[in-house]
GUKOLTOR-219392 format. One record per residue (C-alpha): residue in three letters; x, y, z. Coordinates in pm, 1 decimal, always signed. Layout:
NODE res        x        y        z
NODE ALA        X        Y        Z
...
END
This chain:
NODE res        x        y        z
NODE MET +28523.6  +4254.8 +17496.7
NODE GLU +28226.2  +4122.6 +17333.0
NODE LEU +28245.2  +3718.7 +17175.5
NODE PRO +28196.5  +3700.0 +16770.3
NODE SER +27872.4  +3635.7 +16727.5
NODE SER +27975.3  +3272.5 +16560.2
NODE LEU +28141.7  +3159.0 +16862.8
NODE LYS +27885.9  +3259.0 +17089.3
NODE LEU +27624.5  +3046.0 +16914.5
NODE TRP +27897.8  +2730.5 +16934.2
NODE LEU +27937.2  +2816.7 +17280.1
NODE LEU +27551.1  +2829.3 +17388.9
NODE TRP +27488.6  +2483.6 +17167.4
NODE LEU +27750.4  +2335.6 +17402.4
NODE LEU +27584.3  +2529.0 +17675.1
NODE VAL +27243.3  +2359.7 +17574.1
NODE PHE +27411.8  +2033.0 +17514.2
NODE CYS +27545.1  +2019.8 +17849.3
NODE LEU +27200.6  +2128.3 +18035.3
NODE LEU +27032.5  +1849.7 +17842.9
NODE LEU +27242.0  +1580.4 +17999.4
NODE ASN +27125.1  +1648.8 +18367.7
NODE VAL +26775.3  +1749.2 +18232.2
NODE SER +26622.4  +1391.4 +18367.6
NODE THR +26704.3  +1549.2 +18717.9
NODE ILE +26454.6  +1806.8 +18602.1
NODE ILE +26180.8  +1547.0 +18435.8
NODE SER +26204.0  +1211.6 +18591.2
NODE GLN +26445.1  +1149.7 +18822.4
NODE GLU +26460.7  +1235.5 +19192.2
NODE LEU +26813.3  +1398.0 +19302.4
NODE LYS +27016.2  +1124.0 +19444.3
NODE GLN +27175.8  +1279.0 +19723.6
NODE GLU +26891.7  +1546.8 +19828.5
NODE ALA +26524.5  +1487.2 +19884.0
NODE VAL +26298.6  +1679.8 +19630.1
NODE LEU +26301.3  +2004.4 +19677.9
NODE PHE +26001.1  +2168.7 +19923.0
NODE GLY +25887.2  +1792.9 +19960.2
NODE GLY +25678.0  +1740.6 +19627.9
NODE LYS +25438.4  +1447.5 +19567.9
NODE PHE +25198.7  +1690.8 +19479.3
NODE GLN +24853.0  +1631.6 +19363.4
NODE ALA +24809.9  +1898.3 +19161.9
NODE LEU +24944.1  +2245.8 +19068.9
NODE TYR +24781.4  +2552.9 +19079.2
NODE VAL +24899.1  +2863.7 +18900.7
NODE ILE +24819.6  +3232.1 +18984.7
NODE GLY +25006.8  +3495.8 +18823.2
NODE ASP +25093.0  +3721.5 +18532.4
NODE SER +25279.3  +3705.9 +18147.1
NODE LEU +25548.8  +3492.7 +18308.4
NODE VAL +25320.3  +3242.5 +18385.8
NODE ASP +25012.1  +3304.4 +18165.4
NODE SER +24953.0  +2965.2 +17954.5
NODE GLY +24670.9  +3125.5 +17771.2
NODE ASN +24429.0  +3283.4 +17953.5
NODE ASN +24423.2  +3597.3 +17757.9
NODE ASN +24319.5  +3419.2 +17442.2
NODE ASN +23961.2  +3428.6 +17558.3
NODE LEU +23986.7  +3802.4 +17702.9
NODE PRO +23883.4  +4109.9 +17525.7
NODE THR +24280.5  +4241.9 +17558.9
NODE VAL +24513.2  +4403.3 +17275.7
NODE ILE +24740.7  +4185.2 +17546.8
NODE LYS +24769.9  +3796.9 +17388.6
NODE SER +25051.4  +3610.2 +17280.1
NODE ASN +24856.6  +3331.6 +17031.8
NODE PHE +25024.4  +3396.5 +16722.9
NODE ALA +25319.9  +3330.0 +16531.8
NODE PRO +25620.0  +3343.9 +16617.0
NODE TYR +25547.7  +3274.2 +16980.8
NODE GLY +25504.1  +2890.5 +17086.0
NODE SER +25806.9  +2819.6 +16814.3
NODE ASP +25947.2  +2605.8 +17053.6
NODE PHE +25648.4  +2486.1 +17259.2
NODE GLU +25533.1  +2121.0 +17158.6
NODE GLY +25411.0  +2058.4 +16817.9
NODE GLY +25564.6  +2439.5 +16754.4
NODE LYS +25237.0  +2600.3 +16796.4
NODE PRO +25137.8  +2903.0 +16998.4
NODE THR +24927.3  +2890.3 +17320.8
NODE GLY +24925.7  +3196.0 +17459.7
NODE ARG +25194.5  +3165.3 +17651.1
NODE PHE +25487.4  +3523.8 +17625.1
NODE SER +25801.7  +3316.4 +17505.2
NODE ASN +25879.0  +3093.4 +17268.7
NODE GLY +25856.5  +2733.2 +17480.0
NODE LYS +25760.2  +2660.7 +17788.0
NODE THR +25726.3  +2886.5 +18107.6
NODE ILE +25908.5  +2857.5 +18450.6
NODE ALA +25578.6  +2776.6 +18581.7
NODE ASP +25579.4  +2434.5 +18296.2
NODE TYR +25927.8  +2372.0 +18438.1
NODE ILE +25794.0  +2379.2 +18804.7
NODE ALA +25497.1  +2104.0 +18672.8
NODE ILE +25786.6  +1866.3 +18500.1
NODE TYR +25986.7  +1893.6 +18751.1
NODE TYR +25707.7  +1733.1 +19043.0
NODE GLY +25565.6  +1509.4 +18764.2
NODE LEU +25273.4  +1680.8 +18716.6
NODE PRO +25106.0  +1819.8 +18397.4
NODE LEU +25155.2  +2104.4 +18250.9
NODE ALA +24868.2  +2322.5 +18374.5
NODE PRO +24593.5  +2445.3 +18137.9
NODE ALA +24462.6  +2759.2 +18095.6
NODE TYR +24123.3  +2820.2 +18301.7
NODE MET +23969.3  +3021.7 +18049.8
NODE GLY +23995.6  +2809.9 +17758.4
NODE LEU +23822.0  +2507.9 +17959.8
NODE SER +23497.5  +2369.0 +17890.2
NODE LYS +23261.8  +2274.1 +18199.8
NODE GLU +23325.8  +1855.9 +18126.0
NODE GLN +23721.3  +1963.1 +18152.5
NODE LYS +23683.7  +2187.1 +18455.3
NODE ASN +23466.8  +1873.7 +18614.0
NODE ASN +23751.8  +1618.0 +18498.4
NODE ILE +24103.0  +1778.9 +18593.4
NODE SER +24237.4  +1730.1 +18934.6
NODE THR +24561.6  +1799.3 +18841.6
NODE GLY +24598.7  +2148.3 +18905.2
NODE ILE +24477.3  +2499.1 +18662.0
NODE ASN +24644.6  +2795.5 +18547.2
NODE TYR +24427.1  +3109.4 +18614.8
NODE ALA +24762.2  +3395.0 +18517.7
NODE SER +24700.4  +3639.6 +18342.5
NODE ALA +24928.7  +3893.5 +18149.8
NODE SER +24924.2  +4277.6 +18233.1
NODE CYS +24704.2  +4225.5 +18531.2
NODE GLY +24865.0  +4263.5 +18912.2
NODE VAL +24759.8  +4284.6 +19231.5
NODE PHE +24563.4  +4591.6 +19248.6
NODE PRO +24235.6  +4537.4 +19092.7
NODE ASP +24290.1  +4833.5 +18813.6
NODE THR +24623.8  +4735.4 +18702.7
NODE GLY +24630.4  +4653.4 +18337.1
NODE LYS +24266.9  +4759.5 +18250.6
NODE ARG +24350.3  +5054.3 +18043.6
NODE LEU +24494.9  +4791.1 +17743.3
NODE GLY +24168.8  +4527.4 +17776.1
NODE GLN +23974.9  +4279.9 +18047.6
NODE CYS +24221.6  +4104.1 +18262.6
NODE LEU +24244.1  +3894.8 +18598.6
NODE SER +24360.0  +4012.7 +18882.1
NODE LEU +24505.7  +3846.4 +19154.5
NODE SER +24188.0  +3865.3 +19327.3
NODE VAL +23956.4  +3757.1 +19057.4
NODE GLN +24207.8  +3493.9 +19008.1
NODE ILE +24167.0  +3386.7 +19299.1
NODE ASP +23772.3  +3426.1 +19271.9
NODE LEU +23771.0  +3199.6 +19007.3
NODE PHE +24005.7  +2973.8 +19212.4
NODE LYS +23724.8  +2925.0 +19470.9
NODE GLU +23455.0  +2862.8 +19206.0
NODE THR +23665.8  +2646.3 +19086.3
NODE ILE +23672.3  +2413.6 +19431.3
NODE ASP +23260.5  +2547.4 +19464.3
NODE LYS +23133.4  +2385.7 +19122.9
NODE ASN +23446.1  +2135.9 +19012.5
NODE LEU +23644.0  +2028.2 +19260.3
NODE LYS +23329.6  +1916.3 +19525.5
NODE GLN +23164.0  +1737.3 +19277.9
NODE ARG +23475.8  +1530.1 +19243.2
NODE PHE +23634.9  +1452.3 +19598.4
NODE LYS +23318.8  +1357.0 +19771.3
NODE THR +23364.7  +1392.1 +20119.8
NODE LYS +23555.4  +1731.9 +20282.9
NODE GLN +23819.8  +1533.3 +20373.3
NODE GLU +23922.3  +1417.7 +20073.3
NODE LEU +23901.5  +1771.0 +19941.2
NODE SER +24116.9  +1925.4 +20247.8
NODE LYS +24363.6  +1694.7 +20166.8
NODE HIS +24351.2  +1740.2 +19778.2
NODE LEU +24419.6  +2103.1 +19867.2
NODE ALA +24661.3  +2087.9 +20137.9
NODE GLU +24860.7  +1829.2 +19915.9
NODE SER +24870.7  +2094.5 +19596.1
NODE LEU +25139.3  +2347.2 +19530.1
NODE PHE +25034.1  +2746.4 +19461.5
NODE MET +25241.9  +2906.3 +19273.1
NODE ILE +25208.8  +3265.1 +19269.4
NODE ALA +25385.2  +3531.5 +19044.3
NODE ILE +25243.4  +3837.9 +18981.3
NODE GLY +25301.1  +4244.4 +19105.4
NODE ILE +25529.2  +4401.0 +18857.8
NODE ASN +25243.1  +4505.3 +18652.6
NODE ASP +25193.3  +4710.2 +18954.5
NODE TYR +25477.8  +4950.1 +18927.3
NODE VAL +25463.7  +4893.9 +18543.9
NODE PHE +25127.3  +5094.5 +18556.1
NODE PHE +25102.5  +5304.7 +18870.6
NODE PHE +25502.5  +5370.9 +19011.2
NODE ASN +25652.5  +5695.2 +18889.1
NODE LYS +25888.7  +5971.0 +18989.3
NODE THR +25680.5  +6114.4 +19219.2
NODE THR +25598.4  +5790.7 +19423.6
NODE ASP +25733.8  +5669.1 +19780.5
NODE PRO +25890.5  +5377.0 +19701.8
NODE ASN +25843.5  +5237.6 +20056.1
NODE GLU +25463.5  +5405.9 +20066.2
NODE PHE +25424.0  +5159.2 +19760.9
NODE ALA +25592.7  +4832.0 +19838.3
NODE ASN +25400.3  +4827.6 +20191.8
NODE LYS +25036.3  +4926.0 +20006.4
NODE LEU +25102.5  +4625.0 +19709.9
NODE LEU +25281.7  +4379.6 +20026.5
NODE HIS +24946.6  +4483.6 +20210.9
NODE ASP +24752.7  +4341.8 +19927.7
NODE TYR +24943.2  +4069.5 +19811.1
NODE LEU +24946.4  +3936.2 +20174.8
NODE ILE +24593.9  +3923.1 +20186.3
NODE GLN +24515.6  +3778.0 +19920.0
NODE ILE +24749.3  +3456.5 +19987.3
NODE GLN +24547.2  +3463.7 +20329.9
NODE ARG +24236.2  +3394.3 +20152.8
NODE LEU +24404.2  +3112.2 +19987.2
NODE GLN +24511.5  +2957.9 +20287.7
NODE ARG +24151.9  +2992.2 +20434.0
NODE LEU +24053.6  +2832.9 +20095.9
NODE GLY +24240.6  +2567.2 +20201.2
NODE ALA +24583.6  +2576.5 +20053.3
NODE ARG +24899.2  +2480.1 +20260.0
NODE LYS +25213.2  +2486.0 +20035.2
NODE PHE +25314.5  +2820.3 +19846.4
NODE PHE +25619.8  +2839.3 +19541.5
NODE ILE +25645.9  +3244.3 +19608.9
NODE ASN +25829.4  +3403.6 +19304.4
NODE ASN +25947.0  +3763.2 +19350.5
NODE LEU +25984.2  +4037.5 +19142.2
NODE LYS +26193.4  +4061.3 +18824.9
NODE PRO +26491.6  +4340.0 +18755.9
NODE LEU +26238.9  +4563.2 +18536.0
NODE GLY +26528.1  +4816.1 +18524.5
NODE CYS +26754.8  +4537.3 +18297.9
NODE TYR +26498.6  +4457.3 +18054.2
NODE PRO +26498.8  +4518.9 +17681.7
NODE ASN +26200.8  +4776.0 +17672.7
NODE ILE +26385.6  +4956.5 +17969.0
NODE ILE +26744.1  +4949.7 +17855.1
NODE ALA +26680.2  +5085.7 +17521.7
NODE ASN +26632.6  +5432.3 +17693.9
NODE THR +26871.9  +5476.1 +17901.0
NODE MET +27220.2  +5673.1 +17905.3
NODE PRO +27432.2  +5510.5 +17802.1
NODE ARG +27209.4  +5283.3 +17594.9
NODE GLY +27191.1  +4899.1 +17691.7
NODE SER +27270.5  +4955.3 +18035.7
NODE CYS +27016.2  +4902.3 +18336.5
NODE ASP +26826.0  +5134.4 +18519.9
NODE ASP +26934.7  +5094.3 +18882.3
NODE ASN +26724.6  +5275.9 +19048.2
NODE LEU +26442.5  +5114.7 +18925.0
NODE ASN +26551.1  +4801.6 +19031.4
NODE LEU +26621.5  +4937.6 +19355.5
NODE VAL +26281.0  +5049.9 +19384.0
NODE ILE +26162.9  +4689.8 +19289.2
NODE SER +26429.8  +4521.8 +19527.2
NODE ILE +26235.7  +4719.1 +19774.4
NODE PHE +25940.3  +4472.3 +19754.3
NODE ASN +26094.3  +4195.2 +19728.2
NODE ALA +26267.0  +4261.0 +20038.4
NODE LYS +25953.2  +4376.0 +20233.5
NODE LEU +25831.6  +4025.7 +20030.7
NODE ARG +26064.3  +3764.4 +20202.5
NODE LYS +25997.0  +3941.3 +20551.4
NODE GLY +25626.1  +3903.7 +20508.6
NODE LEU +25642.7  +3565.9 +20387.6
NODE ASN +25872.3  +3494.8 +20745.9
NODE GLN +25571.8  +3684.4 +20937.3
NODE LEU +25297.9  +3492.2 +20774.7
NODE LYS +25452.7  +3144.2 +20829.0
NODE GLU +25407.6  +3246.5 +21217.0
NODE LYS +25113.2  +3350.3 +21171.0
NODE LEU +24959.1  +3064.2 +20992.7
NODE SER +24927.3  +2738.6 +21112.7
NODE ASN +25090.2  +2442.1 +20891.6
NODE THR +25132.4  +2702.9 +20628.6
NODE SER +25501.2  +2636.4 +20415.4
NODE PHE +25642.8  +2907.1 +20161.0
NODE LEU +25919.7  +2822.2 +19905.4
NODE TYR +26036.6  +3160.6 +19799.2
NODE SER +26183.3  +3218.4 +19460.0
NODE ASP +26398.1  +3500.0 +19384.2
NODE TYR +26320.4  +3586.4 +19033.9
NODE PHE +26498.9  +3854.3 +19021.4
NODE ASN +26879.4  +3790.9 +19082.0
NODE PHE +26832.1  +3477.0 +18899.0
NODE MET +26776.4  +3713.1 +18619.6
NODE LEU +27039.5  +3977.9 +18665.2
NODE GLY +27327.5  +3682.8 +18697.5
NODE LEU +27194.0  +3579.5 +18406.6
NODE ARG +27206.0  +3910.8 +18227.6
NODE GLY +27579.7  +3985.2 +18390.8
NODE PRO +27681.3  +4345.5 +18519.9
NODE SER +27421.0  +4638.5 +18547.7
NODE SER +27648.2  +4863.4 +18330.0
NODE ASN +27636.8  +4595.7 +17998.8
NODE GLN +27609.7  +4811.8 +17745.1
NODE ALA +27605.6  +4480.5 +17489.4
NODE SER +27566.2  +4157.2 +17543.8
NODE SER +27894.7  +3951.8 +17733.3
NODE ASN +27750.1  +3622.7 +17786.9
NODE LEU +27666.6  +3313.6 +17588.1
NODE MET +27292.1  +3476.2 +17537.7
NODE GLU +27165.1  +3798.9 +17384.0
NODE SER +27113.5  +4024.4 +17687.1
NODE THR +27025.5  +4372.4 +17570.8
NODE THR +26805.5  +4300.5 +17277.4
NODE PRO +26479.8  +4083.3 +17234.8
NODE CYS +26455.1  +3804.7 +16956.9
NODE CYS +26136.7  +3936.0 +16858.5
NODE PRO +26078.4  +4151.3 +16675.3
NODE SER +26485.8  +4119.3 +16552.2
NODE VAL +26490.7  +4516.9 +16526.5
NODE TYR +26411.6  +4656.2 +16842.6
NODE ASP +26368.0  +5051.4 +16853.5
NODE GLY +26220.4  +5075.3 +17212.4
NODE LYS +25944.4  +5264.9 +17128.2
NODE LEU +25629.3  +5253.5 +17404.6
NODE LEU +25428.1  +5036.4 +17096.4
NODE THR +25694.8  +4822.2 +16983.2
NODE GLY +25684.3  +4482.7 +17055.4
NODE CYS +25632.7  +4106.5 +16919.8
NODE LYS +25337.5  +4101.0 +16661.3
NODE GLN +25152.7  +3876.5 +16431.6
NODE ASP +25385.8  +4012.3 +16132.7
NODE SER +25663.9  +4060.1 +16377.0
NODE ILE +26011.7  +3918.6 +16189.5
NODE ALA +26217.2  +3718.6 +16486.1
NODE CYS +26521.7  +3614.9 +16514.1
NODE LYS +26649.8  +3301.1 +16346.0
NODE VAL +26765.2  +3154.0 +16730.4
NODE PRO +26490.1  +3193.2 +17026.0
NODE ASP +26732.7  +3061.4 +17275.8
NODE SER +26999.3  +3274.2 +17165.0
NODE HIS +26877.0  +3529.9 +17348.8
NODE ILE +26767.1  +3588.2 +17706.8
NODE PHE +26460.3  +3734.9 +17643.7
NODE PHE +26195.3  +3621.9 +17383.6
NODE ASP +26016.1  +3943.9 +17331.1
NODE PRO +26120.0  +4306.1 +17462.2
NODE PHE +25938.2  +4183.9 +17811.9
NODE HIS +25959.4  +3816.2 +17882.4
NODE PRO +26235.9  +3541.5 +17856.5
NODE THR +26319.7  +3268.1 +17625.5
NODE GLN +26228.5  +2929.7 +17704.7
NODE LEU +26602.6  +2883.9 +17751.8
NODE ALA +26598.7  +3108.1 +18044.6
NODE ASN +26335.7  +2968.6 +18182.7
NODE PHE +26489.8  +2579.0 +18180.9
NODE LEU +26800.2  +2792.6 +18316.2
NODE TYR +26585.7  +2903.8 +18602.7
NODE ALA +26424.2  +2533.5 +18674.3
NODE ILE +26829.0  +2430.6 +18693.9
NODE ARG +26921.6  +2679.9 +18958.8
NODE CYS +26623.3  +2642.1 +19167.6
NODE PHE +26550.4  +2282.0 +19155.9
NODE GLN +26910.7  +2125.3 +19130.3
NODE GLU +27121.1  +2380.9 +19230.5
NODE ARG +26940.7  +2516.8 +19485.5
NODE LYS +27053.2  +2880.8 +19436.9
NODE VAL +26772.2  +3060.4 +19371.8
NODE CYS +26473.8  +2893.0 +19567.9
NODE GLN +26445.5  +2847.1 +19905.6
NODE VAL +26232.0  +2689.8 +20150.5
NODE VAL +26098.6  +3038.8 +20396.8
END
């Protein structure tokens, strides 16, 4: 039975209050009983990915996929849109906070001087792009996985080599930095269909994915934070068209899970192959499934609304319906799991940080 909306909202705020009592373990205090997950003491956080972690790169690209307008960013620092596809912080932001680093700025928005002065990390993630070079390009320009790594190499050659005067200093910086990767779901969105063989597609995607990880490793990266792919079949843009409406597309989720299983196995194999290289595997797929509840849910049975987005507040599930500049958003974004039909709210991202870093239920060292 679904809870009354007024009671759900009261319980939600109680949940938020309880979580905030523990936020210091995420922001400033080391865990007392266990060491910092994955070692910590990172010099920098370099972020590579798609719209889940884009901090504003698409602002500076000719594409229709942007979020640099209200109501995006309503709960971010200063209440201004930054190009993040949420009402506030992303999971990449919470990773930076946990490790005591500044939020990684978007590469495309940095001046030459800023690029020369930054040594705590940069965000290269680009909404709508993926592992395959043509993913998302029908919507405009975006930065594919290989292009993002090209830009990181440019950062090394043009900026970091100026800041670190010796090869040893630069190598130490790269080896002691964290490389967060969250990409691949858009390849399914744009290229997977009912006639596609799930195993063949996953194998091809994984092959190209691991090639780029090895490129990063040859450039000096040694610590990787790998986020698996989300359960696309439970997102508002999908469940608005399922029968019964609101229930997850379990077949689509099964297809995604095939890739995730291969990714986990592939990282184990890569760890054996590459010397002095470590991987932290983030099970974002099952985190989001757990946040939503049973896949058969046709209406929200959680404290957070799990079947419709905050923006637009009235969502019809049509292909071109999304959160736009003239969209009316819900009054309390963090009463929802999803801010728009494709991306989580800040509270959902914060809950991810709790599950990953404090409860250690989502993130595991390979």
